[in-house]
N, C-alpha and C positions, 0 to 999 in steps of 0.2 A: 298542621293543626289549625283548625278553623277558628276564629274569633267568635268566643261566645256572644248570644244575643245579649245585649245592653239590658239591665233591669229597668223595668218601666216604672213610672210613678203610681203610687196607688191613690185611690179617690180619698179626698180630705174634704171635711166641711167648710175649713176656711183657707184663704190664701196665705201663703207665707208672710206676704205683706201685713195682712190683719192680725195675725198672730205674732207678728213682731211689735206691731203697734200696741196690741194688749198686753205684753209683756213690759215694753216701756210704759206703759200708762200705770201699770201696778208699781214700778221703781219710782214714780214720778218725773218720767223723761218724755220727751216728744220724739215723734218720728219725725225728724228733719228732712229737708229735700236731699241733701247730701245720702242720708241713711236710705231714703226711699229709692234714689238711683242705685245704690249698691243692692239693696235686696232685690230690685226688680232683674238687674244685670246679672246677679248669681244664680237667681231662679229661671231665667230665661232659657238656659241650657244645664244638660245634667254633665258634669264633667268634674274631675278631681283639679284642684288649682292650689298654688300656694299664694301667698299675699303679693309678692313681687309680680307674678303672672297677671293678678288681679289688676294691679294698678297698670300694668302695660295694656291688658285689654280695655281697660275704661278709657286710657288716652287715644287707642285706636279707634275706639267708638265715639270720640270726641266729647267725652263726659269728664270734667273736671272735678275730682273728688281728692282732697290733700291724703298723702301717705299716712299720716296720723289718724285720719278719720276712717281710713280703710282697716287699719290694726284695731282701732276701739271697736269698730262695729262688726268686725270678725269676732272677737271676743264675746261681745254680747249676743250675736247670733249663735255662737256655741252654748252661752249660758241660757240662752232661750229654747235650746234643744232643736234649732233649725238647721244648724250645721253641726257636722261631726268632726273633729280634729283627729287628723291619721298623723301619729309620730312615726316618720319613716327614718330610714338609714341616716339620711343625710338631709333631711328637711321636714317642715312640717307642711301637710298639704290638708285641704277642707273639701268636705263633699257634703251633698244634701242629707240631712237625718230626716227631717219632717217631710211626710209624704212619700217616703221610699222604704221599700220592705228590707227587713234585717238581711244582711249579707256579709261576706267576708271578702278579703283581699290577697291577690299576690301581687308583690312587689319586685321589679327588676332593680337590682343595685346597680347596674351598670347605666341603662338609660332612663331611669327613673319612671318607666311605665307602671300605671296601676290597673290591674285587671279585678273586675268585680265576679264573684261567684256566689252563688247560693249552695248549701249541701245539708241535706236532711239530718246525715249522720252527725255533722257537728252540733245541730240544732238538739238532736236528741240526746247526745252527750251532754250538754250543758244541762239541759233538763234533768238527766240521771244524776249527774255529779251534785247538782244543787238540791235535789230531794234526799239524796244521801246524807247531806249535811244540814238539811232542815233550811235551806236558803231559798229566798223568793228571787229568782232572776228577772232582771228587767232589760237585760241586753247583754252583749258580749262584743270585744273586739280580737279579732284574729286576722294576723297579717302572717303572710308565708312569705320570707325573704329568699332570692335567689337570682338566677338569670333567665331571662326570657328566650325563646327559641331563636329570634332575630340576633340577638346579641351572643348566644352560643354559637350561631353559625358564622358569626364574624370573626370571631376568636380563630386565631391559628392553632390546629391541633397539633402542630410540631414545636409549640413552646414547652420546654421541659417540666416547668412548673405545673402545667396543666395535665401532664401525664402523670403525676404522683398521685 
């Protein structure tokens, strides 16, 4: 099975940094240099990550940001609707929310791989169910958990429990 093409960013009026600055100003807070470093680092590439991976990436890039600042800033970025929090089977991951199309995920519980996909039938179902209940949807989160093809191939087919 070929990897699907990654979802590309949408055209947005303001940069994530500008949106975050505006969010913080409304709260009476400032966009400090460590927060600026985090926003730029996070939005320089589109990938799923957890807080520990982000801390390690920052260290590798030679950027010094405290672990507590990373955790507090991630929480603020979620509140600002710039990042989306994905609660996976055994970890919490983050992804871009601002500037990316609505999409869903496949999560491999063996290797923690996360695959993004779009499916119009899921969106249509969301709209239909919402209309049926007089509900105005603003989004949804759909994560299919399972085992990816690579992990399936790596499993021994001779294990008794796998044959049940």
